[in-house]
Biotite code that builds the C-alpha atoms (Angstrom):
import biotite.structure as struc

atoms = struc.array([
    struc.Atom([124.565, 158.529, 99.271], chain_id="A", res_id=1, res_name="MET", atom_name="CA", element="C"),
    struc.Atom([123.835, 161.010, 101.929], chain_id="A", res_id=2, res_name="ASN", atom_name="CA", element="C"),
    struc.Atom([126.628, 161.879, 104.039], chain_id="A", res_id=3, res_name="SER", atom_name="CA", element="C"),
    struc.Atom([124.362, 163.091, 106.832], chain_id="A", res_id=4, res_name="TYR", atom_name="CA", element="C"),
    struc.Atom([123.177, 160.260, 109.074], chain_id="A", res_id=5, res_name="GLU", atom_name="CA", element="C"),
    struc.Atom([122.253, 161.344, 112.585], chain_id="A", res_id=6, res_name="TRP", atom_name="CA", element="C"),
    struc.Atom([121.014, 159.550, 115.725], chain_id="A", res_id=7, res_name="ASP", atom_name="CA", element="C"),
    struc.Atom([119.481, 161.349, 118.628], chain_id="A", res_id=8, res_name="LEU", atom_name="CA", element="C"),
    struc.Atom([121.427, 160.381, 121.688], chain_id="A", res_id=9, res_name="THR", atom_name="CA", element="C"),
    struc.Atom([120.950, 161.987, 125.039], chain_id="A", res_id=10, res_name="GLN", atom_name="CA", element="C"),
    struc.Atom([118.915, 164.859, 123.497], chain_id="A", res_id=11, res_name="GLN", atom_name="CA", element="C"),
    struc.Atom([121.764, 165.659, 120.860], chain_id="A", res_id=12, res_name="ALA", atom_name="CA", element="C"),
    struc.Atom([122.180, 164.587, 117.368], chain_id="A", res_id=13, res_name="PHE", atom_name="CA", element="C"),
    struc.Atom([125.284, 162.593, 116.777], chain_id="A", res_id=14, res_name="LYS", atom_name="CA", element="C"),
    struc.Atom([126.750, 161.544, 113.415], chain_id="A", res_id=15, res_name="GLU", atom_name="CA", element="C"),
    struc.Atom([126.664, 157.907, 112.719], chain_id="A", res_id=16, res_name="VAL", atom_name="CA", element="C"),
    struc.Atom([127.692, 155.573, 109.946], chain_id="A", res_id=17, res_name="PRO", atom_name="CA", element="C"),
    struc.Atom([125.314, 155.266, 106.976], chain_id="A", res_id=18, res_name="ASP", atom_name="CA", element="C"),
    struc.Atom([123.421, 152.105, 107.330], chain_id="A", res_id=19, res_name="PRO", atom_name="CA", element="C"),
    struc.Atom([122.942, 151.951, 103.494], chain_id="A", res_id=20, res_name="THR", atom_name="CA", element="C"),
    struc.Atom([126.595, 152.416, 102.688], chain_id="A", res_id=21, res_name="ALA", atom_name="CA", element="C"),
    struc.Atom([127.183, 148.764, 101.986], chain_id="A", res_id=22, res_name="ASP", atom_name="CA", element="C"),
    struc.Atom([124.539, 148.596, 99.300], chain_id="A", res_id=23, res_name="ALA", atom_name="CA", element="C"),
    struc.Atom([127.053, 149.260, 96.535], chain_id="A", res_id=24, res_name="GLU", atom_name="CA", element="C"),
    struc.Atom([124.807, 151.592, 94.387], chain_id="A", res_id=25, res_name="THR", atom_name="CA", element="C"),
    struc.Atom([124.620, 155.289, 93.998], chain_id="A", res_id=26, res_name="SER", atom_name="CA", element="C"),
    struc.Atom([120.884, 155.227, 93.712], chain_id="A", res_id=27, res_name="ASP", atom_name="CA", element="C"),
    struc.Atom([119.386, 156.384, 97.111], chain_id="A", res_id=28, res_name="VAL", atom_name="CA", element="C"),
    struc.Atom([116.165, 154.564, 97.059], chain_id="A", res_id=29, res_name="LYS", atom_name="CA", element="C"),
    struc.Atom([117.880, 151.301, 95.682], chain_id="A", res_id=30, res_name="GLU", atom_name="CA", element="C"),
    struc.Atom([120.521, 151.603, 98.464], chain_id="A", res_id=31, res_name="ALA", atom_name="CA", element="C"),
    struc.Atom([117.754, 151.902, 101.067], chain_id="A", res_id=32, res_name="ILE", atom_name="CA", element="C"),
    struc.Atom([115.883, 148.880, 99.659], chain_id="A", res_id=33, res_name="SER", atom_name="CA", element="C"),
    struc.Atom([119.110, 146.663, 99.290], chain_id="A", res_id=34, res_name="LYS", atom_name="CA", element="C"),
    struc.Atom([119.913, 147.524, 102.867], chain_id="A", res_id=35, res_name="SER", atom_name="CA", element="C"),
    struc.Atom([116.657, 145.857, 104.143], chain_id="A", res_id=36, res_name="GLY", atom_name="CA", element="C"),
    struc.Atom([114.600, 148.997, 104.634], chain_id="A", res_id=37, res_name="TYR", atom_name="CA", element="C"),
    struc.Atom([110.920, 149.037, 103.544], chain_id="A", res_id=38, res_name="VAL", atom_name="CA", element="C"),
    struc.Atom([108.877, 152.255, 103.183], chain_id="A", res_id=39, res_name="LEU", atom_name="CA", element="C"),
    struc.Atom([106.415, 152.639, 106.069], chain_id="A", res_id=40, res_name="GLU", atom_name="CA", element="C"),
    struc.Atom([105.430, 156.246, 105.884], chain_id="A", res_id=41, res_name="ILE", atom_name="CA", element="C"),
    struc.Atom([105.711, 158.636, 102.830], chain_id="A", res_id=42, res_name="SER", atom_name="CA", element="C"),
    struc.Atom([105.167, 162.364, 102.862], chain_id="A", res_id=43, res_name="GLY", atom_name="CA", element="C"),
    struc.Atom([105.599, 162.546, 99.164], chain_id="A", res_id=44, res_name="ASP", atom_name="CA", element="C"),
    struc.Atom([103.048, 164.364, 97.049], chain_id="A", res_id=45, res_name="ILE", atom_name="CA", element="C"),
    struc.Atom([102.235, 162.602, 93.822], chain_id="A", res_id=46, res_name="ASP", atom_name="CA", element="C"),
    struc.Atom([103.121, 165.428, 91.553], chain_id="A", res_id=47, res_name="ASP", atom_name="CA", element="C"),
    struc.Atom([106.520, 165.753, 93.185], chain_id="A", res_id=48, res_name="GLY", atom_name="CA", element="C"),
    struc.Atom([106.294, 169.543, 93.413], chain_id="A", res_id=49, res_name="VAL", atom_name="CA", element="C"),
    struc.Atom([107.870, 169.838, 96.903], chain_id="A", res_id=50, res_name="SER", atom_name="CA", element="C"),
    struc.Atom([109.987, 168.594, 99.764], chain_id="A", res_id=51, res_name="SER", atom_name="CA", element="C"),
    struc.Atom([109.070, 165.447, 101.802], chain_id="A", res_id=52, res_name="SER", atom_name="CA", element="C"),
    struc.Atom([109.902, 163.000, 104.482], chain_id="A", res_id=53, res_name="VAL", atom_name="CA", element="C"),
    struc.Atom([109.967, 159.265, 104.243], chain_id="A", res_id=54, res_name="GLN", atom_name="CA", element="C"),
    struc.Atom([110.207, 156.807, 107.062], chain_id="A", res_id=55, res_name="ILE", atom_name="CA", element="C"),
    struc.Atom([111.662, 153.314, 106.402], chain_id="A", res_id=56, res_name="TYR", atom_name="CA", element="C"),
    struc.Atom([111.836, 150.327, 108.710], chain_id="A", res_id=57, res_name="ALA", atom_name="CA", element="C"),
    struc.Atom([113.991, 147.181, 108.807], chain_id="A", res_id=58, res_name="THR", atom_name="CA", element="C"),
    struc.Atom([113.976, 144.056, 110.930], chain_id="A", res_id=59, res_name="GLU", atom_name="CA", element="C"),
    struc.Atom([117.691, 143.489, 110.356], chain_id="A", res_id=60, res_name="LYS", atom_name="CA", element="C"),
    struc.Atom([119.486, 143.241, 113.769], chain_id="A", res_id=61, res_name="PRO", atom_name="CA", element="C"),
    struc.Atom([122.633, 144.977, 112.470], chain_id="A", res_id=62, res_name="ASP", atom_name="CA", element="C"),
    struc.Atom([120.876, 148.121, 111.210], chain_id="A", res_id=63, res_name="LYS", atom_name="CA", element="C"),
    struc.Atom([118.897, 150.980, 113.049], chain_id="A", res_id=64, res_name="PRO", atom_name="CA", element="C"),
    struc.Atom([115.281, 149.997, 113.116], chain_id="A", res_id=65, res_name="ARG", atom_name="CA", element="C"),
    struc.Atom([114.183, 153.264, 111.478], chain_id="A", res_id=66, res_name="PHE", atom_name="CA", element="C"),
    struc.Atom([115.648, 155.427, 108.579], chain_id="A", res_id=67, res_name="TYR", atom_name="CA", element="C"),
    struc.Atom([114.205, 158.825, 108.047], chain_id="A", res_id=68, res_name="ILE", atom_name="CA", element="C"),
    struc.Atom([114.901, 160.543, 104.879], chain_id="A", res_id=69, res_name="ASP", atom_name="CA", element="C"),
    struc.Atom([114.328, 164.171, 104.593], chain_id="A", res_id=70, res_name="VAL", atom_name="CA", element="C"),
    struc.Atom([114.317, 165.555, 101.048], chain_id="A", res_id=71, res_name="MET", atom_name="CA", element="C"),
    struc.Atom([114.329, 168.962, 99.565], chain_id="A", res_id=72, res_name="GLY", atom_name="CA", element="C"),
    struc.Atom([112.863, 169.749, 96.200], chain_id="A", res_id=73, res_name="GLN", atom_name="CA", element="C"),
    struc.Atom([116.038, 168.770, 94.457], chain_id="A", res_id=74, res_name="ASN", atom_name="CA", element="C"),
    struc.Atom([118.272, 167.051, 96.871], chain_id="A", res_id=75, res_name="THR", atom_name="CA", element="C"),
    struc.Atom([118.589, 165.164, 100.189], chain_id="A", res_id=76, res_name="GLY", atom_name="CA", element="C"),
    struc.Atom([118.665, 167.381, 103.172], chain_id="A", res_id=77, res_name="ILE", atom_name="CA", element="C"),
    struc.Atom([119.574, 164.892, 105.838], chain_id="A", res_id=78, res_name="ALA", atom_name="CA", element="C"),
    struc.Atom([119.007, 161.402, 106.977], chain_id="A", res_id=79, res_name="THR", atom_name="CA", element="C"),
    struc.Atom([118.220, 160.401, 110.543], chain_id="A", res_id=80, res_name="PHE", atom_name="CA", element="C"),
    struc.Atom([118.093, 157.001, 112.172], chain_id="A", res_id=81, res_name="VAL", atom_name="CA", element="C"),
    struc.Atom([116.279, 155.632, 115.269], chain_id="A", res_id=82, res_name="ALA", atom_name="CA", element="C"),
    struc.Atom([116.717, 152.309, 117.023], chain_id="A", res_id=83, res_name="SER", atom_name="CA", element="C"),
    struc.Atom([113.161, 151.936, 118.273], chain_id="A", res_id=84, res_name="ASP", atom_name="CA", element="C"),
    struc.Atom([109.817, 153.583, 118.310], chain_id="A", res_id=85, res_name="VAL", atom_name="CA", element="C"),
    struc.Atom([110.509, 155.828, 121.310], chain_id="A", res_id=86, res_name="ILE", atom_name="CA", element="C"),
    struc.Atom([113.679, 157.030, 119.509], chain_id="A", res_id=87, res_name="SER", atom_name="CA", element="C"),
    struc.Atom([111.708, 157.549, 116.388], chain_id="A", res_id=88, res_name="LEU", atom_name="CA", element="C"),
    struc.Atom([109.195, 159.691, 118.308], chain_id="A", res_id=89, res_name="LEU", atom_name="CA", element="C"),
    struc.Atom([111.808, 161.788, 119.961], chain_id="A", res_id=90, res_name="GLU", atom_name="CA", element="C"),
    struc.Atom([113.548, 162.323, 116.661], chain_id="A", res_id=91, res_name="THR", atom_name="CA", element="C"),
    struc.Atom([110.413, 163.484, 114.986], chain_id="A", res_id=92, res_name="LEU", atom_name="CA", element="C"),
    struc.Atom([109.692, 165.719, 117.929], chain_id="A", res_id=93, res_name="LYS", atom_name="CA", element="C"),
    struc.Atom([113.193, 167.302, 117.596], chain_id="A", res_id=94, res_name="GLN", atom_name="CA", element="C"),
    struc.Atom([112.517, 167.685, 113.800], chain_id="A", res_id=95, res_name="LEU", atom_name="CA", element="C"),
    struc.Atom([109.121, 169.382, 114.326], chain_id="A", res_id=96, res_name="HIS", atom_name="CA", element="C"),
    struc.Atom([110.271, 172.810, 113.040], chain_id="A", res_id=97, res_name="PRO", atom_name="CA", element="C"),
    struc.Atom([111.767, 171.242, 109.820], chain_id="A", res_id=98, res_name="LEU", atom_name="CA", element="C"),
    struc.Atom([108.769, 169.049, 109.349], chain_id="A", res_id=99, res_name="LEU", atom_name="CA", element="C"),
    struc.Atom([106.451, 172.098, 109.654], chain_id="A", res_id=100, res_name="THR", atom_name="CA", element="C"),
    struc.Atom([108.694, 173.874, 107.098], chain_id="A", res_id=101, res_name="LEU", atom_name="CA", element="C"),
    struc.Atom([108.267, 170.920, 104.711], chain_id="A", res_id=102, res_name="ILE", atom_name="CA", element="C"),
    struc.Atom([104.452, 171.015, 105.252], chain_id="A", res_id=103, res_name="GLY", atom_name="CA", element="C"),
    struc.Atom([104.425, 174.716, 104.259], chain_id="A", res_id=104, res_name="ILE", atom_name="CA", element="C"),
    struc.Atom([106.526, 173.913, 101.222], chain_id="A", res_id=105, res_name="ASP", atom_name="CA", element="C"),
    struc.Atom([104.095, 171.147, 100.159], chain_id="A", res_id=106, res_name="GLN", atom_name="CA", element="C"),
    struc.Atom([101.014, 173.320, 100.634], chain_id="A", res_id=107, res_name="PHE", atom_name="CA", element="C"),
    struc.Atom([102.711, 176.168, 98.603], chain_id="A", res_id=108, res_name="ALA", atom_name="CA", element="C"),
    struc.Atom([103.800, 173.757, 95.977], chain_id="A", res_id=109, res_name="GLY", atom_name="CA", element="C"),
    struc.Atom([100.356, 172.272, 95.439], chain_id="A", res_id=110, res_name="THR", atom_name="CA", element="C"),
    struc.Atom([98.795, 175.769, 95.448], chain_id="A", res_id=111, res_name="GLN", atom_name="CA", element="C"),
    struc.Atom([101.264, 177.012, 92.609], chain_id="A", res_id=112, res_name="ILE", atom_name="CA", element="C"),
    struc.Atom([100.781, 173.668, 90.684], chain_id="A", res_id=113, res_name="ALA", atom_name="CA", element="C"),
    struc.Atom([97.052, 174.088, 90.914], chain_id="A", res_id=114, res_name="GLY", atom_name="CA", element="C"),
    struc.Atom([97.052, 177.525, 89.402], chain_id="A", res_id=115, res_name="ARG", atom_name="CA", element="C"),
    struc.Atom([99.237, 176.672, 86.375], chain_id="A", res_id=116, res_name="SER", atom_name="CA", element="C"),
])
């Protein structure tokens, strides 16, 4: 599992316990699912040529409402959590530079794949 779970608290990211740690599996997507999270927004490109962001949500009261998984081409970069929609929006605002970089990577990846 990722060792980087972060929560935006008072305009600063604080490390928090992994809400998927109790899933008892080493497969990240399976752990997310077993922990009660459902994929709500996916930034994946079908051909898998680049980095992406996925946003999962859960209704479980003992878990953060949102789980934001930031992936590089070959590995997880970081995972963020948010307790409600306002916290999700603030987290995404703070991640804007990283999300922009991921968008550039996705565009470049699709352009390279299209030329092959």
